[in-house]
N, C-alpha and C positions, 0 to 999 in steps of 0.2 A: 504492500499500500504506500502511495507516494505521500510525502510530507506536505501539507497544507497550510498549517499553523505554525511551522516550526517546531524546535525542540524544547523542552521545559527538561530545567535542572532541578530537581528537589532534593534538599537535606534532610537527613531524618527520616528517610523513606520506606525503612523495613517494617514498620508498624505504624498504628495509631493514625494520626492526623496525617502524616506524609504518606503513609501507603494509601488513604482515601484521596488525597491530591493527585498521587499517580494515577490512581483509576479515572477519576473524573476527568483529569486532563487529557489522557490519553483516549476516553469517548469523546472527548471534544476535538479530537484530530491531532494532537501531539506526539510526537515521538519522545521519548524520554530519556535522559540520564538520571539515575536514581545512587543517591550517595547515602552510604551508612557503614556501620562497623562490623555488622553481623553477617558475613556472606550466606550463611545458610538462609534466614530471615529474607535477605534481600534478594535472593534467587527465586525464591518461592513468590515474592510478591511480583517480580519480573515474568516469572514463567505463568502466572494467573493471568496477569494484564496480557499479554501477548496473545495467549490461549483466547480471550474474549474480544480484547480490540484489533487483533493484526497489527498494532502498530509496533515501531522499533523501540526495544528496550535495551539499553546498556547500563550495566552496573558497574560502580565504582567503588571498591572497598577503601574506606576513609575513615580514621578518626580525627575530627577536625578540632579535636584539642590540642593534637599533636603536629608542632610545626610544620614538617617534611610533607603529611598527609593534606594537611589544610594546603599549602603550596601547589600539591598536584592537582587539587581542585580548582585552584585559582588559576593555573596553566591552561587547563580545559576552557574554562570561561572565558579566557582572553585568546585563545585561539579558534575556538569553534563558533564559526559565524552564524551557524545555524541556530544556536541557543537564541530564544526569542522570551523566555520566561523564566525567572530565579524566583524559586519558593526558597526563602531563608526559613527552615523549620525545625532544624536542629536545635536542641537545647535542653537543659535538665534545670529543676528546681529544689526547693528546698522548705520547710514548713517549720524548723526548728526556729526558736528566738536567736537574734545575735550574738548573745552571749553564750548560748548553747552550741554553737554551730562551730565546726572544724574551719579555721580560717584558710588552710590550704584547700580545702573543697570548694570555699567560697572564691576563692582565685581561680580555681578550674572554671567554677561556673560563670564568672566573669569573662574567662577566655573565650568559651564557648559562645554564651548567648551574646556577648557583646562583640569582643576582638575578631571572632572567626567570621560572623555575620558582616561586621565591616569590612573586612579583608575580602570576602566574597562579591560584596555588593561594589568594592572598588574595583576588583576584576572584571565585571560584566558592566558596569554602568557606561564608561566611555565609549566601550565597541557598539553598545546598544544605541547610543546616541549618534555615532558616527553612521549607523547604517539604516537611521532614520526612525530608530523608536524600539522599545521592550517594554516589558513589565517586571516590576519586583513586587515580590509578594513577602512581606516581613509577617511572621507569625509572633504577636507579641503575646500579651496576657491584660485582664481588667487590673491585675495589681501594677500595671502602668501608671493608673490614676487613684489607685487606692492601695499604696504600697503596705500599708498597715494590716493588711487582711493575713499576708503570710509571711516568709522569712523576708526581711529588710533588704539583704543583697540581691535575693530574686527579683524584688520589686523595683530595686535601682535598675537591674539589668534589664528589665523589659520599658522602664521607662527611658533609659538609653534608644531602645529600639524604636520608641515613638518619637523621641527628639530628632534622631537620625532619620526617621522617615519623613518628618515633616521639613527638615532641612534639604532632604534629596528632591522633594515635590517643589518646593521653593526655587531651588537652584536650577534643577533639570525637566522640571515638568513641561515648561514650553519648548523644551528641546526634543520632545518625544517619550521622555521616559514615564511610564505610568507607573505610579508608587500606590501601593495598599498597604496600611498595616492592619492586622485583623488582631483583635482583643477579645479573645475567649473568656467566658468563665470557666467553670469547673467540666471539665470534659472526661468523657470516660476513656481514658488510657491509661498505660503504664507508668505515667508520669508520677502518679500518687502512690504507687507500690515504691518506686524508687525513691520518692521523697520521704518514704517513710509514713505515710499516712494511706492505708488501703481505701480505695475508692467508694467501698462498700460501707464505710465509716461515715460517708458524708450523708448529708439529708438528700434523698433521690430526687428532691423537686429543684434541686440546685444544677443537676449533673445531666448534662446534653451528650448524646451520642456524638461519637467523633464525625459519622456519615452527615448528622444534621448539621454540625459544626461547620464542615467544609463545604456543604452544600448552600448554607445560609451565606458563607464568605464568598463564594463564587457570584451568587446572586448581587452581592453586594458589589463585586467588581464588574460585573456586568451593567450595575446602574450607574458605574462612577464614583462609588464611593471612596473616598480616601481613607477615612478610618472605618471600619467594620466591627460592631460589636452585635455578634451573632444574637444575644439574649435580651438586648436592649428594648424594651417594648414600645419605646416613643423616640423617632432618632431626634425629634425637636428638643429633648433633653440634652443631648450632645451638642445640638447645636447653640444652645444656651450657654454650656459650659465654654464653647469654643467661642463665644462672641465676648464673654466676661474676660476670657484671656487676652482677646484681642485690644479689648479696652483697657484691660491693665497696662498692656505693652506700651501704650503710649505716655504712660506717666510714671515708668521705672528709671529715667535717668535725667539727672538736672544737675546744673553749675552748683545749687545749693542744697543743703539739707533741707528736708519736709520741715514746716512750720512747727511741728509738734517736736522736734529734736532741737529747736534752735536755743531754747533757755539753758541748754548744756554747754553751748560753745564757748569757746574762748574769747574775749573783748579782743576786736581788732582795730 
């Protein structure tokens, strides 16, 4: 089957959200490059998608927390002009409090959730712009805006993803790069088991299936959304949040401190 929509490179594609993205994008007509650490799981996803869709599926075994592996994926993104979509999905989280967390594990989280995502985006975006356009889908989390919910470093890493996506859109949106950041709530994946809290322990009314999450995210992409919050019932709530942020931005820099602080200033 000939490629009609280009190739999508998806990280963290061996299970959960990444595997669902792989299925959905293949069904839309994309060939795939699937990136993950576990060859057995990744091969199984690739075989299933190829059988179901007939699309070309390449697997790339890489641990994005390791510099050498990360740079191999960067090289593919720079050299393969057929790649039209990058889905930055790889990452992990934590639910323990800051003082109870292993700082080395937190550093590894930052390396994967923020540094690797940044490097892969930098590897893809210039070529995409030069070719007339492309799509970056960054998988964040609702903790980007409510970091108090879970581990603070995890929240901070996802706030970075949101801020980077905002900057990418601002700088490159008019040059043809489509940017979407997806902020899911609790999703039924192995994220929770790895983080130390089985998903079964969460109120089930909070937990969305990975299939529903990805389908909602792609519907948001089709609708032209920059930020997609799959569970948010009223998008006007987000629009109001963004409007307040924009209004605030015009008052954050001035040659003099605000009036409420001036009584503390030394005489001049």
